[in-house]
VOGUVEX-315503 format. One line per field, with one value per residue (C-alpha): residue number from 1; x, y, z. Coordinates in steps of 0.2 Angstrom, whole numbers. Example, Ala and Ser with C-alpha at 12.3 -4.5 7.8 and 13.67 -1.06 7.14 Angstrom:
<nodes>
n <- [1  2]
px <- [62  68]
py <- [-22  -5]
pz <- [39  36]
</nodes>
This chain:
<nodes>
n <- [1  2  3  4  5  6  7  8  9  10  11  12  13  14  15  16  17  18  19  20  21  22  23  24  25  26  27  28  29  30  31  32  33  34  35  36  37  38  39  40  41  42  43  44  45  46  47  48  49  50  51  52  53  54  55  56  57  58  59  60  61  62  63  64  65  66  67  68  69  70  71  72  73  74  75  76  77  78  79  80  81  82  83  84  85  86  87  88  89  90  91  92  93  94  95  96  97  98  99  100  101  102  103  104  105  106  107  108  109  110  111  112  113  114  115  116  117  118  119  120  121  122  123  124  125  126  127  128  129  130  131  132  133  134  135  136  137  138  139  140  141  142  143  144  145  146  147  148  149  150  151  152  153  154  155  156  157  158  159  160  161  162  163  164  165  166  167  168  169  170  171  172  173  174  175  176  177  178  179  180  181  182  183  184  185  186  187  188  189  190  191  192  193  194  195  196  197  198  199  200  201  202  203  204  205  206  207  208  209  210  211  212  213  214  215  216  217  218  219  220  221  222  223  224  225  226  227  228  229  230  231  232  233  234  235  236  237  238  239  240  241  242  243  244  245  246  247  248  249  250  251  252  253  254  255  256  257  258  259  260  261  262  263  264  265  266  267  268  269  270  271  272  273  274  275  276  277  278  279  280  281  282  283  284  285  286  287  288  289  290  291  292  293  294  295  296  297  298  299  300  301  302  303  304  305  306  307  308  309  310  311  312  313  314  315  316  317  318  319  320  321  322  323  324  325  326  327  328  329  330  331  332  333  334  335  336  337  338  339  340  341  342  343  344  345  346  347  348  349  350  351  352  353  354  355  356  357  358  359  360  361  362  363  364  365  366  367  368  369  370  371  372  373  374  375  376  377  378  379  380  381  382  383  384  385  386  387  388  389  390  391  392  393  394  395  396  397  398  399  400  401  402  403  404  405  406  407  408  409  410  411  412  413  414  415  416  417  418  419  420  421  422  423  424  425  426  427  428  429  430  431  432  433  434  435  436  437  438  439  440  441  442  443  444  445  446  447  448  449  450  451  452  453  454  455  456  457  458  459  460  461  462  463  464  465  466  467  468  469  470  471  472  473  474  475  476  477  478  479  480  481  482  483  484  485  486  487  488  489  490  491  492  493  494  495  496  497  498  499  500  501  502  503  504  505  506  507  508  509  510  511  512  513  514  515  516  517  518  519  520  521  522  523  524  525  526  527  528  529  530  531  532  533  534  535  536  537  538  539  540  541  542  543  544  545  546  547  548  549  550  551  552  553  554  555  556  557  558  559  560  561  562  563  564  565  566  567  568  569  570  571  572  573  574  575  576  577  578  579  580  581  582  583  584  585  586  587  588  589  590  591  592  593  594  595  596  597  598  599  600  601  602  603  604  605  606  607  608  609  610  611  612  613  614  615  616  617  618  619  620  621  622  623  624  625  626  627  628  629  630  631  632  633  634  635  636  637  638  639  640  641  642  643  644  645  646  647  648  649  650  651  652  653  654  655  656  657  658  659  660  661  662  663  664  665  666  667  668  669  670  671  672  673  674  675  676  677  678  679  680  681]
px <- [-27  -43  -42  -23  -6  22  41  52  66  71  60  49  39  51  64  81  90  98  118  129  148  163  172  153  149  156  151  132  133  136  124  107  113  118  131  120  108  89  83  85  79  88  84  81  88  91  103  109  101  109  102  109  106  93  81  94  115  124  128  107  106  118  105  92  85  76  70  77  69  79  88  77  61  49  45  33  36  25  39  53  62  71  67  50  35  40  59  75  68  52  53  72  62  48  61  69  54  50  68  69  81  74  67  86  94  78  74  60  47  47  27  21  6  -4  -23  -34  -50  -45  -27  -25  -9  -7  -13  -18  -38  -41  -33  -41  -57  -58  -54  -67  -80  -77  -76  -92  -99  -89  -93  -80  -71  -65  -48  -39  -22  -14  3  12  27  29  36  20  -1  -11  -3  -2  -13  4  4  19  20  36  39  45  48  32  22  16  15  5  7  -1  15  0  -18  -26  -40  -58  -64  -69  -73  -90  -101  -93  -107  -116  -106  -89  -102  -108  -88  -86  -101  -97  -80  -90  -82  -94  -88  -101  -88  -76  -83  -80  -62  -55  -52  -56  -49  -34  -22  -34  -36  -17  -16  -8  -14  -8  8  17  37  48  65  81  84  69  64  81  76  70  55  40  25  5  -6  -17  -36  -38  -39  -28  -9  -10  -27  -19  -34  -44  -53  -55  -57  -73  -86  -78  -60  -45  -39  -23  -17  -7  4  7  13  24  32  36  52  42  47  39  29  25  17  7  1  -3  -12  -24  -26  -34  -42  -50  -64  -59  -67  -50  -59  -73  -85  -89  -101  -101  -96  -85  -74  -74  -71  -55  -50  -48  -37  -22  -13  -16  1  -5  -20  -10  3  -8  -26  -23  -8  2  22  31  37  21  22  32  21  7  17  15  -2  -11  5  -4  -19  -8  9  12  11  2  12  3  -14  -30  -36  -53  -45  -36  -55  -64  -48  -53  -36  -37  -41  -58  -71  -74  -76  -93  -93  -108  -106  -109  -94  -86  -76  -62  -64  -53  -64  -54  -58  -76  -90  -103  -108  -91  -89  -89  -74  -64  -44  -38  -21  -16  -25  -34  -22  -35  -46  -33  -31  -49  -51  -35  -46  -60  -49  -36  -43  -29  -15  -26  -30  -51  -63  -70  -62  -55  -48  -40  -33  -24  -18  -1  -4  6  14  20  2  -4  3  -2  -12  -31  -45  -36  -17  -8  10  21  38  33  33  20  31  19  1  -8  -21  -16  -27  -35  -41  -48  -37  -25  -7  1  22  30  50  53  67  77  66  53  37  20  2  -15  -30  -51  -48  -35  -36  -23  -27  -8  -2  -11  6  15  0  6  24  13  1  7  -6  -16  -25  -12  -26  -29  -9  -8  -22  -14  2  -6  -6  7  9  10  27  24  33  25  38  36  47  45  49  53  42  31  39  46  30  21  33  31  10  11  1  6  16  16  34  32  51  55  60  45  30  18  24  9  8  0  -19  -27  -38  -43  -47  -47  -34  -24  -20  -15  0  -11  4  16  29  23  32  23  23  25  20  28  25  35  30  43  41  49  39  37  35  21  11  15  33  33  28  40  55  48  49  66  71  63  69  89  87  94  87  103  99  79  86  100  83  71  84  86  69  64  80  79  60  62  78  73  62  75  72  87  88  103  90  75  74  70  65  62  52  52  37  43  29  38  23  9  -8  -17  -15  -31  -37  -28  -39  -21  -13  -28  -41  -52  -53  -60  -63  -76  -69  -65  -56  -41  -46  -62  -53  -38  -48  -60  -60  -49  -54  -54  -41  -50  -41  -46  -38  -39  -32  -44  -55  -43  -46  -34  -45  -50  -69  -62  -50  -66  -80  -64  -63  -80  -83  -67  -76  -92  -85  -75  -94  -101  -88  -97  -86  -84  -89  -103  -111  -122  -121  -118  -100]
py <- [21  17  0  1  5  13  25  21  14  29  39  22  25  18  27  19  27  45  42  48  51  45  62  72  59  67  85  79  70  86  98  84  82  64  64  70  61  66  61  57  39  28  21  3  -6  -23  -30  -45  -56  -69  -86  -104  -113  -124  -115  -112  -114  -100  -93  -94  -86  -71  -64  -63  -46  -40  -19  -14  1  13  9  15  14  0  -5  6  2  17  26  20  28  23  8  2  -7  -25  -20  -32  -50  -50  -59  -69  -85  -85  -83  -99  -106  -102  -106  -127  -122  -118  -136  -142  -134  -131  -142  -150  -139  -136  -137  -124  -133  -120  -123  -111  -110  -100  -98  -83  -81  -63  -45  -36  -28  -45  -57  -42  -44  -63  -63  -52  -61  -77  -70  -60  -79  -90  -78  -67  -83  -86  -91  -85  -81  -69  -72  -61  -61  -40  -31  -21  -26  -19  -27  -12  0  5  21  33  42  60  71  88  96  94  90  73  70  54  49  35  22  9  9  27  29  20  20  9  9  0  3  -6  -22  -25  -34  -21  -6  -15  -20  0  4  -4  1  17  24  38  40  53  64  66  86  90  82  88  104  103  124  125  123  133  148  150  148  131  117  105  104  95  90  88  80  83  63  60  77  87  99  101  111  111  120  122  109  115  109  105  86  71  67  85  84  79  70  79  91  108  126  129  141  157  154  154  136  134  120  132  141  125  117  130  130  110  103  92  93  102  88  81  100  98  80  82  100  89  75  87  99  91  78  66  48  39  22  29  14  6  3  7  -12  -14  0  -4  -23  -14  -3  -18  -26  -14  -3  15  18  8  20  34  30  17  24  43  45  53  53  42  58  58  44  48  63  51  36  35  42  24  19  24  15  0  -1  0  13  15  2  -12  -3  -5  10  3  9  25  29  24  36  49  50  61  56  48  63  60  40  46  32  27  27  7  -4  -14  -28  -33  -16  -13  -12  6  10  7  19  19  26  23  20  32  41  44  47  46  55  37  29  16  8  18  5  -9  -3  -1  -19  -23  -12  -24  -40  -37  -19  -19  -14  -1  15  22  17  27  33  48  41  23  37  48  36  25  7  -4  -16  -25  -30  -37  -55  -55  -71  -68  -76  -65  -63  -57  -62  -52  -57  -74  -82  -95  -111  -124  -126  -145  -155  -167  -179  -186  -169  -163  -149  -139  -138  -121  -120  -102  -94  -83  -76  -90  -105  -114  -118  -124  -122  -132  -124  -129  -119  -106  -94  -88  -71  -67  -67  -80  -84  -90  -102  -112  -116  -114  -130  -139  -152  -143  -151  -146  -136  -126  -120  -117  -104  -98  -95  -85  -70  -59  -43  -28  -19  0  10  26  38  49  63  77  95  110  118  121  138  132  125  140  152  139  138  120  108  91  86  74  67  55  52  53  42  46  48  61  72  78  90  79  80  93  81  83  69  70  83  80  95  98  109  124  137  136  137  125  106  96  77  75  59  51  37  26  9  -1  -10  -14  -6  -19  -34  -43  -34  -49  -52  -32  -33  -48  -36  -23  -32  -39  -20  -16  -29  -23  -4  1  14  26  24  30  45  51  50  59  74  75  74  88  99  99  99  116  123  138  142  140  124  115  96  98  112  106  87  79  64  52  35  22  10  -2  -17  -27  -38  -23  -22  -38  -40  -36  -43  -35  -37  -37  -51  -61  -69  -73  -58  -47  -64  -74  -87  -94  -84  -90  -82  -92  -107  -100  -95  -115  -119  -136  -144  -134  -121  -107  -91  -74  -60  -46  -59  -68  -56  -49  -33  -21  -11  -15  -17  -35  -39  -37  -46  -60  -64  -62  -76  -87  -86  -92  -106  -113  -110  -122  -135  -147  -147  -126  -118  -109  -117  -110  -93  -78  -69]
pz <- [-10  0  7  -2  -3  -27  -45  -62  -76  -84  -97  -96  -81  -67  -65  -54  -40  -43  -48  -41  -46  -34  -38  -33  -21  -3  -11  -12  4  13  2  5  25  22  35  48  58  53  69  88  84  77  60  70  48  59  71  68  79  89  91  97  84  90  75  60  55  61  41  42  61  57  39  54  58  70  74  91  102  106  122  138  130  130  111  103  82  75  82  73  58  45  35  38  33  28  40  38  53  44  29  29  36  22  10  18  19  -1  -8  3  13  30  36  29  45  57  75  78  86  105  110  119  129  122  114  106  97  83  78  65  52  48  60  46  45  38  51  68  57  57  76  78  68  77  93  91  86  97  114  123  131  113  113  101  96  82  72  64  56  56  74  71  68  54  37  27  38  45  57  59  75  72  88  84  100  109  94  88  69  63  45  33  30  21  18  14  19  20  1  -11  -30  -25  -10  5  10  23  31  32  34  50  55  52  62  77  82  82  66  58  40  41  50  37  32  49  50  33  29  13  8  20  7  -9  4  4  -14  -17  -28  -39  -51  -58  -61  -75  -73  -81  -83  -93  -99  -101  -88  -70  -70  -58  -65  -59  -65  -79  -71  -55  -48  -43  -48  -56  -64  -81  -87  -103  -90  -98  -86  -79  -88  -93  -87  -99  -106  -95  -106  -121  -106  -96  -112  -118  -104  -100  -107  -121  -138  -152  -157  -140  -136  -152  -147  -131  -134  -146  -136  -122  -133  -149  -145  -163  -165  -166  -168  -181  -188  -172  -162  -143  -139  -149  -149  -128  -133  -143  -128  -116  -129  -129  -117  -117  -123  -140  -141  -140  -154  -164  -162  -160  -170  -156  -156  -143  -134  -126  -118  -102  -99  -93  -91  -73  -70  -65  -51  -37  -42  -55  -46  -66  -80  -97  -104  -95  -92  -104  -113  -108  -91  -95  -102  -84  -76  -85  -98  -111  -130  -126  -127  -146  -147  -136  -126  -114  -96  -96  -89  -104  -103  -93  -88  -70  -53  -52  -67  -67  -68  -52  -34  -24  -3  8  11  27  30  48  48  51  36  43  54  68  62  65  84  86  81  93  107  106  107  117  127  140  125  119  128  125  116  109  91  94  113  100  88  97  113  113  111  124  115  130  133  119  120  140  147  139  130  114  110  97  93  85  74  72  58  54  44  44  45  45  53  65  78  61  56  73  76  69  71  68  69  70  70  84  92  84  92  82  94  88  97  92  88  84  67  58  45  33  32  27  8  -3  -13  3  8  -3  6  23  20  7  13  -1  -17  -31  -40  -28  -23  -42  -40  -25  -32  -46  -34  -36  -25  -30  -24  -17  -6  5  10  24  26  42  38  47  39  23  17  0  -3  -1  -9  -23  -22  -24  -10  -22  -38  -50  -56  -69  -72  -52  -40  -31  -44  -33  -15  -6  10  23  21  35  46  65  78  97  101  84  73  55  53  46  46  32  49  55  55  43  34  16  9  -5  -18  -26  -37  -44  -61  -78  -90  -108  -96  -92  -78  -67  -73  -67  -49  -48  -54  -42  -30  -33  -33  -15  -7  -14  -10  5  14  10  -8  -2  8  -6  -17  -5  -1  -21  -28  -14  -16  -36  -33  -23  -20  -31  -15  -2  4  11  14  28  36  31  34  52  52  37  38  22  22  10  3  -8  -6  -7  -15  -20  -39  -48  -65  -80  -97  -107  -96  -89  -104  -93  -84  -100  -111  -97  -85  -70  -58  -49  -32  -30  -32  -20  -7  -3  13  18  34  48  38  30  19  23  13  1  -12  -8  -17  -30  -25  -17  -2  16  12  1  17  27  17  17  35  36  25  31  48  43  35  49  61  48  52  64  78  78  93  92  77  67  75  61  63]
</nodes>
């Protein structure tokens, strides 16, 4: 997603891992290349962290894992492959805190003797923006410490780098672009501009027609577990995710749907009903006015609309089930029909709905003006780098956008003494007022030790759901509001291929895969920044992006997200790798793709705590009927502690993260004892 960052159970929208019988396991491993190392770098899923027992018991200590750099090299997290995103070592302490086990064995925190004007918990876009706003108001000498539990900064705005010979390839491991369903606010727009980012550059950066000039376009991959046969078909119309909406061909062009449906491995009744949906405008809610239709659509799922209102056979559901995955992390069983209309899914042309927003309509689905768009090769990780460069110039070379985007950040300098410091691999476990609320004490676990620092103020720019465990002195009502936030799990997998001749032979540049482990497969977006050039010839190496959003169809939305999160924590890198190789082989094997030969490197960006949860008219009565929003109660300041994250807006985009940072810093600056009090952030 623009400011946000995805999978399925067989036949219903969330497929499980591809099973292999024991008799075939050894053969399949060799066929898929699972017996071979696919990169010169270690996968670095983590190694056991040895601790002295100062923080945890030996049993708990053995559960902590941290990423490690290749021997003889300085740590450079963007170049690590294997299981990334939230890797082993980044969450175990937080889980022990959640489960009530941490303080049973933790010893007293050592006082570091450090004192700051501001401590920020979380080095994502919101946390970095909060530090930037604070220093802008308080002055360049303001002492700021940013703490993060990961080994890299940027939060979900994560950069993946790969070296293929002398060529560097860059992929986005999370937040996709400067993009939002609504225009950026004045504050967010100003921050982007002050960082030197000119969104008007996009058309000059993007080779929009590259794949089209090569005769390539969108496709749909039907898998045999869900549809009875493996089949890759060109999509019937242009558009995102295979263009499977209700649009028709251009004037004078032949209708592509009959040919597509004739080849699709669908039952005859499913072909008939899908053809009717996309080609025959029918009013499935006759006798109702526009407002009544929208009110009704807001209270039924798209799956229910298709079967109950449009009279479709249930066989059509697997074809559409995963369409909302990339935006909602849910299938059509848990997304309203009103949102499906706003997203352009078929079946609504005959309803003659006005372009106005309906009650409880999701933010992604609302008609209106979007923000400007710009995508860097690493997504919004470039924005994170620019913020770090402004805060800690010694750590990020250059200053102009192109220099920062292409430079190699020096992670060893992030926490050197200076006005602003960024401390990674540091999981915050306690934030509380001390000295009669004259200061804030922040305790964190790092390297098996528990340490504490003091600050005049603190911004909690971490996930809302973890804040009640960090700050138990918050009012109970606020703690409950914070706990309402349930992150949407998602996976962004980057696969480096030796070349993309197999895609070219099939004339496919992207595929929607409604029944597969990853529900989307896309060749890298051809973007030029500074010295970086995308792959332009099929014979060149390329990054392929694959997305998975684990969910549990049939359950309420937030329960589905919790189930998906549990699944991600339980899924090994080996399982991800096997499914990636299997899916690509089945999709592309007819054109000569060989996973043993063609897969060079693989990075799985696993985000069990991914998108911010956006309210849903099917599950959140206050959203459709009107009422107080939990995110508003959750983000209230508490003394010298403020809260900033996209959760605080219930809006999973970068501009929300920036806006909430701006608000939070403004609240702190209005505190009577704040540095630079009265200054605008």
